[in-house]
N, C-alpha and C positions, 0 to 999 in steps of 0.2 A: 779450722777448717770446716766443719760440719756446719757451724753458723754461715758461713758466706757460701756455700754449697748452697743452702736452704734459702738463703737471700735471692742467690742468684735463678733458681727454679722461680722461685715467686714474682722475680719479674718477668721470665719467660712467660708464665702463664699469663701474664695478666696483658702482655704483648701479643700474646697467642690470641686472648680476649675481646682486645679493640681489632685486632687485625680480623675477626669475622664478624665483629659490630659493623668495622668498614667497608668488608663485604659486602654485607648484607642490605647497608645502606646504600651500595652502589648496584646493586642489582635494582632496588625499589627508583631508585633515580634513574637508571637504564630504561626501565620499565619506562618511565615519563619522560622521553627523551623528546625533544622536538623534530616534529615531521614535516614535511619530507626532508633530507638531507640534501636541499638546494633552497637556493634564495626562491621566496613565493612569488609569481605573476602578481600584476597589477590589479587582476581579476581573482585569483587565489587571498592576494590581502587584502580585498574588498569583503572577498565570501567570509576569512577569519573572521573582522572585525563584525560580519551579522551574527556569525556561529556563535562566537563568546559572547554576545549580547542578548540573544533570543532563545539559542536550544542547549549550549554547555550544562546550564545546571540540571538538567536532567541527564544531558548524554555525555558531558563529560568533557574537559578540553580538549582532549586527545581522542573523542566518542571515543573512548572504551566502555562506557556505559556507566552507572550510578544503579540504586536502588528506587530510583525512580523513571528509569529509560534505559534500554536496553543497548549495548554496544553496535554502533556504527560499521565496523570492521568489514568489509566484504559482503555487504548489504548492494550494492551498485547505485551508479546514479540514477535509474528505471528510478528505484524506488524511494532517492529522495526527492527527485525530480515531482513522481507523483504525487507525494505525503503534503509537497511545499503547493503546487500548484491548485491542487485541490483541495486547498486550507485547511485541509487534518492533521497537519501542523503547524507552529507550536501548539499545544495544548495547553489548555489551563489547568485542568485535574488531570495529573498522569493516568490515573484511575479509568477515565471515562472511555468508552469505544472512539476511534475517530470518527467525525463525519463530515461530509461536503460542508463548505464555509466558504465566503470569500476568502483569497489567500489574501494573508496580510505581508506577505513580498511583492514586487511586481518582476517579469520576466528576468529582468537583468540579474536584476539582486540574486533571485534563483539560482539562472545560469551560475552564480559567482559561488554560490554556497555549495551547489555539488562541484564544480570547480574546485573550490579547496576539500572537501571531502572527499574528492576521487584523490587529491593529491595524498594526504595524512591516511587515510584509511581504503587502499583501492580494494579492488575484486566486484566480484556481482554484476549481475545482469546491466548492461550498458540501455542506455535511452534507444529504442527500436525508431528505425525510419518509417514510417505507415503512411502507406500510399491506398486510401478507399478505391479510390477510380483506377488502380490496376489487379484490384478486385473482383473476383466473381460473386454475381449477389446470391445463386441458389447454394454456391459452395460456403459461403456466408453461411446461409439459413440453416444447412446441413451440419456445418462444423459448431454451429452455438446451439443450435438446439441438441445436439450430441453432448455437449461439452458447460453448457452455461447456462442453459432452461432449467436446469433442477434448483436452482439456487434464485438465479436472475428473473426465472420467466420468463416464457415464448415468448412476449413481448418487449422482455428486459426493461419491465418497468421495477423491479426489487421484490423480495419477501422476507421473510423472516427466517433464518434457518436454526432456528435452536440454539439452547444456550445463552439466551439473550442478545445473541448477533443478528445481525439483518445485512442480508446480501440487497446493497442499495441500488435503485435506480440509475440507471446505462444514459438515460436521455440527456444531462448535462456535462457528458463525459464531453470530449474530443479523441480523434480515433488516435493520437497521440499517447493520450492516459490509459486508454484501452489496450494500446499493447504495450504497455508498460506494467500496467495489474497482469495483464494474461502472462508476462514474462519474472515477475518476481511474486505474486500473490499474496497481495495485501490481506492481513486479519486470519480468518480461518480459510480466504481461499486455496487453492491450488495454485502450484506454479508450472509452468511448458515451457519446458525449452524449447528450440526450433529442434529437436527429434520427435517432441512431439507436436507440435502446430511450428509448421513454416513459417517462415515471412509472407508466401503466400497467403495462407490461412490467414494471419494474421491483418492484412491488408483485406482478405473478403467479409472478417467478421465485423471489420470495422464498415467495412459497404453498409452491411446488413443491418447493423446496429442506430448510424446514420440513417438508412433508406428508413426503417418503420416509425424511426423517431419523427422525420420532417413526412410522413406521408399521412393523411388523412382517412381518417376509418369509412370505406364504402360501404360498410354492413349497417350504418347507424350508430346508435351509442356502444362507447369502448367498453365500457363497465371495468373499467380500469386495468384491462387490457391481461387479465389477471388470469385467462385460459379459461376452458371448456365446465370447470366447477361453477364457477359465478354464472357464467352466460348458462348453463342448465336449471342451474337453481332459478335464475330471473325465467328462465321459459316455462317452469314450472310452475314456479311461483303465479306469476303474470297471465301464461296459457288457461290454467284451472280456475283460478279467477274470473277472468273473463268468460270463460265455459261456464260457470256457474251461473255467473249475471245471466246471460243468456239464455240457459233453460230455463230459469226464474220468472224472465218475461215472456218469453215463447208457449215456456208452459202450460196447461190448461190442470185443473180440476176435473174428478171425475166423481 
């Protein structure tokens, strides 16, 4: 009897062990389950093909992330559209800081990738509807100077923010891209929810940035539009230099 009981106990342990292994395997497979739980639309299916061919190596087949790229769950359509439309993604070198360059995808392809990622990894800020003409130029200048000029400069020309990071010039940005960046905060930039900056504030910021980009410099040389420090330096160096020349030419020896 003892031999039979021992054999039954061993069998039970073996069954329990295999059961635990199956449970763990099931959990792993469940974490990589296909999403969403519905048939993809034609646009989403096109986005899936583009995503798997160009993005999944770093971000994972289910946008779960990897050692080479972060998870895209919850980042939102605004972030995806911004990074793709400004050519910051996909990156050839995952360790490099993304910079603006010609986008790899056309607008229809970008919209397809955005739609697919929205389906499998929902959440995050949506793409804002920005209308510069509905904004107020004085309000835009005030909000920009209070919240943006510290990094991008008063003239939106961009600047270094330390740690090897650069706040880029905004002159190549569209109104939509400006709004997207405000809402999700790329890189070291803080993100601003509607409680911080309203939709009307977005309209006004976009109007201000586009206005200073498109208008000439009535004062003459723009000096990079980096502000009073550069202007003061040029004024001192050139002004004092000219003054010394005038003194030299008009002065007399005694």
